[in-house]
MARTOR-22067 format. One record per atom (N, C-alpha, C): residue in three letters; atom name; x, y, z. Coordinates in Angstrom, 2 decimals. Example, Ala and Ser with C-alpha at 12.3 -4.5 7.8 and 13.67 -1.06 7.14 Angstrom:
BEGIN
> Ala/N/13.19/-5.69/7.80
> Ala/CA/12.30/-4.50/7.80
> Ala/C/13.20/-3.30/7.80
> Ser/N/12.85/-2.25/7.08
> Ser/CA/13.67/-1.06/7.14
> Ser/C/12.90/0.03/7.87
//
This chain:
BEGIN
> Met/N/222.70/360.49/-18.90
> Met/CA/221.69/360.82/-19.90
> Met/C/220.53/359.84/-19.75
> Ser/N/219.32/360.35/-19.72
> Ser/CA/218.17/359.48/-19.56
> Ser/C/217.90/358.72/-20.86
> Glu/N/217.35/357.54/-20.68
> Glu/CA/217.06/356.69/-21.83
> Glu/C/215.81/357.19/-22.55
> Ile/N/215.87/357.19/-23.86
> Ile/CA/214.74/357.61/-24.68
> Ile/C/214.05/356.36/-25.20
> His/N/212.77/356.26/-24.97
> His/CA/212.02/355.08/-25.40
> His/C/211.59/355.24/-26.86
> Pro/N/212.00/354.30/-27.72
> Pro/CA/211.64/354.38/-29.14
> Pro/C/210.13/354.46/-29.38
> Asp/N/209.34/353.79/-28.55
> Asp/CA/207.89/353.83/-28.73
> Asp/C/207.35/355.25/-28.55
> Leu/N/207.92/355.96/-27.61
> Leu/CA/207.48/357.33/-27.36
> Leu/C/207.86/358.24/-28.53
> Ile/N/209.05/358.07/-29.05
> Ile/CA/209.49/358.86/-30.20
> Ile/C/208.59/358.57/-31.39
> Glu/N/208.29/357.30/-31.60
> Glu/CA/207.42/356.94/-32.72
> Glu/C/206.04/357.57/-32.56
> Lys/N/205.53/357.58/-31.34
> Lys/CA/204.23/358.20/-31.07
> Lys/C/204.28/359.69/-31.40
> Tyr/N/205.32/360.38/-30.95
> Tyr/CA/205.47/361.81/-31.25
> Tyr/C/205.57/362.05/-32.75
> Gln/N/206.35/361.21/-33.44
> Gln/CA/206.50/361.37/-34.88
> Gln/C/205.16/361.21/-35.60
> Leu/N/204.39/360.22/-35.21
> Leu/CA/203.09/359.99/-35.83
> Leu/C/202.14/361.16/-35.57
> Leu/N/202.15/361.66/-34.35
> Leu/CA/201.31/362.82/-34.03
> Leu/C/201.70/364.03/-34.85
> Leu/N/203.00/364.25/-35.02
> Leu/CA/203.46/365.40/-35.79
> Leu/C/203.16/365.23/-37.28
> Glu/N/203.26/364.00/-37.77
> Glu/CA/202.90/363.74/-39.17
> Glu/C/201.41/364.00/-39.40
> Lys/N/200.60/363.59/-38.44
> Lys/CA/199.15/363.77/-38.56
> Lys/C/198.78/365.25/-38.49
> Asp/N/199.47/365.99/-37.62
> Asp/CA/199.20/367.42/-37.45
> Asp/C/200.53/368.16/-37.35
> Pro/N/201.06/368.62/-38.49
> Pro/CA/202.36/369.30/-38.49
> Pro/C/202.42/370.56/-37.62
> Lys/N/201.28/371.08/-37.22
> Lys/CA/201.25/372.27/-36.37
> Lys/C/201.07/371.91/-34.90
> Ser/N/201.17/370.63/-34.57
> Ser/CA/201.01/370.17/-33.19
> Ser/C/202.16/370.67/-32.31
> Gln/N/201.85/370.89/-31.05
> Gln/CA/202.89/371.29/-30.10
> Gln/C/203.75/370.11/-29.65
> Val/N/203.48/368.94/-30.18
> Val/CA/204.30/367.77/-29.84
> Val/C/205.72/367.91/-30.39
> Phe/N/205.94/368.94/-31.20
> Phe/CA/207.29/369.16/-31.72
> Phe/C/208.29/369.37/-30.58
> Ala/N/207.85/369.97/-29.49
> Ala/CA/208.78/370.29/-28.39
> Ala/C/209.34/369.03/-27.73
> Pro/N/208.50/368.09/-27.27
> Pro/CA/209.08/366.89/-26.67
> Pro/C/209.82/366.02/-27.69
> Leu/N/209.39/366.04/-28.95
> Leu/CA/210.11/365.28/-29.97
> Leu/C/211.49/365.88/-30.19
> Ser/N/211.56/367.19/-30.25
> Ser/CA/212.85/367.86/-30.40
> Ser/C/213.77/367.54/-29.22
> Glu/N/213.21/367.56/-28.02
> Glu/CA/214.01/367.23/-26.83
> Glu/C/214.52/365.79/-26.89
> Ala/N/213.68/364.89/-27.35
> Ala/CA/214.10/363.48/-27.46
> Ala/C/215.24/363.35/-28.46
> Tyr/N/215.10/364.00/-29.61
> Tyr/CA/216.17/363.94/-30.61
> Tyr/C/217.46/364.56/-30.05
> Arg/N/217.32/365.67/-29.35
> Arg/CA/218.51/366.33/-28.77
> Arg/C/219.22/365.39/-27.81
> Lys/N/218.46/364.73/-26.96
> Lys/CA/219.05/363.82/-25.98
> Lys/C/219.71/362.62/-26.65
> Met/N/219.24/362.28/-27.85
> Met/CA/219.83/361.18/-28.61
> Met/C/221.05/361.64/-29.41
> Gly/N/221.31/362.94/-29.40
> Gly/CA/222.44/363.48/-30.15
> Gly/C/222.11/363.84/-31.59
> Leu/N/220.83/363.80/-31.95
> Leu/CA/220.39/364.14/-33.30
> Leu/C/220.06/365.63/-33.36
> Leu/N/221.11/366.44/-33.25
> Leu/CA/220.93/367.87/-33.08
> Leu/C/220.34/368.56/-34.31
> Glu/N/220.73/368.14/-35.49
> Glu/CA/220.18/368.78/-36.69
> Glu/C/218.69/368.52/-36.83
> Glu/N/218.26/367.30/-36.55
> Glu/CA/216.84/366.97/-36.61
> Glu/C/216.08/367.72/-35.51
> Ala/N/216.66/367.78/-34.33
> Ala/CA/216.03/368.52/-33.23
> Ala/C/215.90/369.99/-33.58
> Phe/N/216.93/370.55/-34.18
> Phe/CA/216.90/371.95/-34.58
> Phe/C/215.83/372.20/-35.64
> Arg/N/215.78/371.33/-36.63
> Arg/CA/214.80/371.47/-37.72
> Arg/C/213.38/371.46/-37.17
> Ile/N/213.10/370.51/-36.30
> Ile/CA/211.75/370.37/-35.76
> Ile/C/211.39/371.53/-34.84
> Ser/N/212.29/371.91/-33.96
> Ser/CA/211.97/372.98/-33.02
> Ser/C/211.88/374.34/-33.72
> Ser/N/212.72/374.57/-34.71
> Ser/CA/212.66/375.83/-35.45
> Ser/C/211.32/375.98/-36.16
> Arg/N/210.91/374.91/-36.79
> Arg/CA/209.62/374.94/-37.50
> Arg/C/208.47/375.09/-36.51
> Gly/N/208.56/374.39/-35.41
> Gly/CA/207.50/374.45/-34.41
> Gly/C/207.28/375.83/-33.83
> Val/N/208.37/376.54/-33.53
> Val/CA/208.20/377.88/-32.96
> Val/C/207.66/378.87/-33.98
> Gln/N/207.82/378.57/-35.26
> Gln/CA/207.19/379.41/-36.28
> Gln/C/205.68/379.28/-36.21
> Phe/N/205.19/378.08/-35.97
> Phe/CA/203.75/377.85/-35.85
> Phe/C/203.22/378.32/-34.49
> His/N/204.06/378.26/-33.47
> His/CA/203.62/378.57/-32.10
> His/C/204.59/379.56/-31.44
> Pro/N/204.60/380.80/-31.90
> Pro/CA/205.57/381.76/-31.38
> Pro/C/205.40/382.10/-29.90
> Arg/N/204.25/381.81/-29.32
> Arg/CA/204.01/382.12/-27.91
> Arg/C/204.11/380.89/-27.01
> Phe/N/204.51/379.76/-27.57
> Phe/CA/204.62/378.51/-26.81
> Phe/C/206.01/378.43/-26.17
> Ala/N/206.05/378.69/-24.88
> Ala/CA/207.33/378.74/-24.16
> Ala/C/208.09/377.41/-24.26
> Gly/N/207.38/376.29/-24.17
> Gly/CA/208.04/374.99/-24.24
> Gly/C/208.78/374.79/-25.55
> Gly/N/208.24/375.33/-26.61
> Gly/CA/208.90/375.23/-27.91
> Gly/C/210.18/376.05/-27.95
> His/N/210.13/377.24/-27.37
> His/CA/211.32/378.09/-27.33
> His/C/212.40/377.48/-26.44
> Ile/N/211.97/376.83/-25.38
> Ile/CA/212.94/376.16/-24.50
> Ile/C/213.60/375.01/-25.24
> Ala/N/212.81/374.23/-25.97
> Ala/CA/213.37/373.12/-26.75
> Ala/C/214.38/373.64/-27.77
> Leu/N/214.03/374.71/-28.46
> Leu/CA/214.94/375.30/-29.44
> Leu/C/216.20/375.83/-28.77
> Ala/N/216.04/376.50/-27.65
> Ala/CA/217.20/377.04/-26.92
> Ala/C/218.13/375.92/-26.46
> Asn/N/217.55/374.82/-26.00
> Asn/CA/218.38/373.68/-25.57
> Asn/C/219.21/373.14/-26.72
> Val/N/218.61/373.06/-27.90
> Val/CA/219.34/372.58/-29.08
> Val/C/220.46/373.56/-29.43
> Leu/N/220.13/374.84/-29.45
> Leu/CA/221.14/375.84/-29.81
> Leu/C/222.30/375.85/-28.81
> Met/N/221.98/375.69/-27.54
> Met/CA/223.05/375.65/-26.54
> Met/C/223.93/374.42/-26.74
> Glu/N/223.30/373.30/-27.03
> Glu/CA/224.09/372.08/-27.24
> Glu/C/224.94/372.18/-28.50
> Lys/N/224.41/372.88/-29.51
> Lys/CA/225.18/373.09/-30.74
> Lys/C/226.19/374.23/-30.57
> Lys/N/226.13/374.89/-29.42
> Lys/CA/226.99/376.03/-29.11
> Lys/C/226.76/377.18/-30.10
> Gln/N/225.49/377.38/-30.46
> Gln/CA/225.12/378.47/-31.36
> Gln/C/224.35/379.52/-30.57
> Phe/N/225.07/380.27/-29.79
> Phe/CA/224.45/381.32/-29.00
> Phe/C/225.41/382.50/-28.93
> Glu/N/224.85/383.64/-28.59
> Glu/CA/225.67/384.84/-28.47
> Glu/C/226.13/384.99/-27.03
> Asn/N/227.31/385.51/-26.85
> Asn/CA/227.84/385.76/-25.50
> Asn/C/227.22/387.00/-24.92
//
């Protein structure tokens, strides 16, 4: 598992706080997922794809969380 830099997460969090509709939700969700914070990753990516339904990176981030949570259909 790759190391997640706290400074980068903090930067993403600040950007998302400043602009809740920012596409930075996708890398922040991925960082949380890699840290094992699946509920937070799910919350952020779910909300993000509502704001950006055509943003493929957001859907990928959400799909990664759902797969890790094993919440997918066969």
